[in-house]
N, C-alpha and C positions, 0 to 999 in steps of 0.2 A: 208937624204930625205925622206927615207922607215919612219924611227922612227914616221913622223909623224901622215902618217896615222896610227898605232898603238896607238895612243895616240887618236885621233879622234876616232876610235872606240870602247877603250877606259873611254873615257869621255862617250861615245852614251848608253853604257850595267851602267857607276854608275847614269843617267840619266833617263832615263826606270826603272831599278831596284826599285829606291826611287817611284819611281809615285807610284809603283805599289803596294810597303810597303806601301806607304798613303793610298791608296786607299782601301787598307784591312782592316786599322785603320778607319779607315772611315765606313768601312761598316761594321764594325764590333762594332763600338759603337753607329751607326746607329742602331742594331739589337737588343742590349740593350738597348734602349730607346723602342723601341718597343714594346717590349715583354714586358714590366714592369706595372708589377699590376696599371689598375687605384683608383688613395685613391677618397674612397667610403664618401663623409658626411653625418654623424651621426644623424638622427632626431629623436629628443626627443620623447617621449611620450605625442600624444594630449588627454584629457581628455572631451569628450562631452556627459554632460550628462552623469555621470559616467560612462561611457563604455571606459575604456582606449584604445587607437588603439597607436600604431604606423604605422607608413606609410611601408608601401609592406609585413605587416604581416595578419594575420589573426584575426582576431577584434572578442574579449571573453565580454560577456556582466555582467557586475557583477548583475545585478539586479535581485533581488529577485521573488518569483512563486510570484502571488501574489494568493491571497484569499481573493479578494474582494467578485466573482462571488461565491468560493467555501461558502463564509458565508450567503451570499442570498440567495443560496438553500436552507442552514439549517433553515434559518426565514421564509423560505413563505413555507416550509415544516412540521415544528412544528406549523403556522399558521393552516393549512389550517388541522391539527392532532388536536387541540382544540375545532376546529371549524364544525370538524365528530360528531355528534351522536353515529354514528356505534359503535365508538370505548368505549365502555363500559363507558364513564362517567355520566353515569346514577346510579355506584355506590357510594355511600357518602366514601363510604375507598378511593377511587381515584377521590383526587380533581384534579381538572386542576390546570394547569400548567400557570404562564408568560411567553410570550413566546421565553424573554433571558433564563429561567432553560430550558425549553424544548428542545432550541436548543442546548444548553450543552451537554443535555441528549442522545436528538438524534447522535449529534459530540461524547458524549463514546465512545457509544457503537459500531457505526459505526466505531468506532477503532477495536472495539474486536472481530465483527463478518468479520471485512473487509468488508464491502459489503457500498453500495450510502449511505447517509443519507437519500435520495428518496426512499427509502427503509425502514426504520424504522420510520414511521407513528404512530404507531400503540404507543403512548406514555403511556398508561394506563398499556398497560405488559410490559413498560419499566420501567416503574416508582414500577410496585411489583417486579420485578428484583433486579432493586437497591437497593428497599427497603430489601428487604431478603437475597442478596449478601451475601455471606459465613455466614450466618447462618448454627451452625452442626447442622450433621444429626443424629439423634435416630431414633429407628424403632417403628412404630407408633409415634410419635410426629409431629404434628398441630403448634405448634407456636414457636415467631420468638426467642425462646429459647430453641429450634431444631424441626428439621423434620425432615420426609421420602419423599424417592420419589417420592410412592402417593400421601402423604400429601400435596407434595409442587403442584404436573400438577392436582388435585382437585380442592386448590382454585385457580388456577391460572384459568380452563379455570368454574370457578365459578362467580369471581370477573369479569374477562376479556371476558368473552361468553357467560354466562350467562349461562350455560350448569355444569346438573348434572353429577359426574363420581362416578363410584361407589370407595369403597376404597383400594383395595390391587394391586398393580402390576399386579396381573395373571384375577383380571376381568375386569380392565382395557381393557386388552387387549380379555376376550373375547367381553369387550362390544362394543369396539369401529369396523367399519367400517376397512374390512382391503385396501389398500389402497400398489402404486408400491411406490419404493422408487424417481422415477423419477414427479411422481404423489407430492408427500411434499412441500405444503406450509405452511405460519406462525399455529398455533395453533393445528394440528397436531401432534398426538402423536407420540414416537417411542421407542420400545422394543426393552432387550438385558436379556440374560441372561447368569447370572453373577455368579449365585451358580443353584445346585439343576440340577433337569431335566426341570425345565418348566419357566416362565418368571418368573421373578425376580426384576429386573430394569425398569423405566417408565422415559422418560423425553419431554418436551417440544418442536415442533420444532418452529423455529425461521428465517432462509434462511443461504441459501450461504455454508449448511450442519453441523450447527450449531444450539446447540440447550441446552436448558436451564432447569436443574438437580438438585436436593439434591444428591449431592456425598457419598457414606460413609466417604472417604480419604479428600474432600474439602468443605465439605457443598454444600451450594449452589452456583452455578454457569455456567459457563459456556465453552461445548465441541463441538469434533470436529465428528463427524460421521467415520470417515478417520482416526480418532486418534489411532496408531498401537494396542491398549487395548480396544475401543471401537468398530473394524470395526469387529473382529475374534465376537465377543458376539451380533453383533445385528441379531435378529429375526426379522423386520418388524415392517412395522407403518400401524397406522391406523388413521379414524377420526371419530367425535365424531359431528353427524350431530343434535343432538335432547339436 
C-alpha cells in the first residue's frame, strides 16, 4: 500500500517534467521563427524617360545638360554684334561674319578667356585676334610674317576702334591716360616692364583679366594678368580716348 503513493508521485513528476520540456522546446522554436529575417522581394530597375530608378533607392538622372539655351545665347549675341555699327565693321579689312561663324568665334574665345559669350560681342576684335593668332614675334615687325607687341596693339586700335597709337610700347604708355586696374575694360592697354628700366611690353585688355598681345616666346596669344610671369612685371593700364 505504501508503494502506490510513491508510484503515483513518480508518475506526476514525469508528466509535469515532460510538459515543461515540451514548452521550452516550443518556445525556442517560436523565438527562432520570430527572429528570422523576412525575405525581401528583389525589385528590378525601372526605366522612365532614360532615368534608371530602383524602387527604394535614390534616383540618378542620366540626362546630359541641355545646350539649347547656351546655343541660343551664342547665336543671339553674334547676331546682335553683327548688326551693331559701333564695332568697327566700317573697316573693309574686317568683313562681317554670318551668324554661324560669328557664334563659333564667340564660343571659341569664351572658352579661352573663360567668360560668357555675351561679353564677347566685339566680333571685329575677335576676328583680328583669330587672324593674327600665333603670328611670330620680331622686333619692329608689323606684318603677318612677324610682328612685335606695340605693332600689334597699334593695328588693333586702328582697325577695330579707329584710334591712332604711337609706335613703341614706351610711347604708347606715355600717350595713354592712366587708369586703375579696377577700371579696365575691353580695348584698354596694359603695360609691362620685361627688360630694362622702362616700359618694354604692351597688350590689349579683353575681359576677365585676359589680354591679347604679341609675345616674344609664343607670338600673338592671350595671357592672364595674374600669370606668375606677367603679374610681377605689370606696370599699369591706360586708355586711349582719341
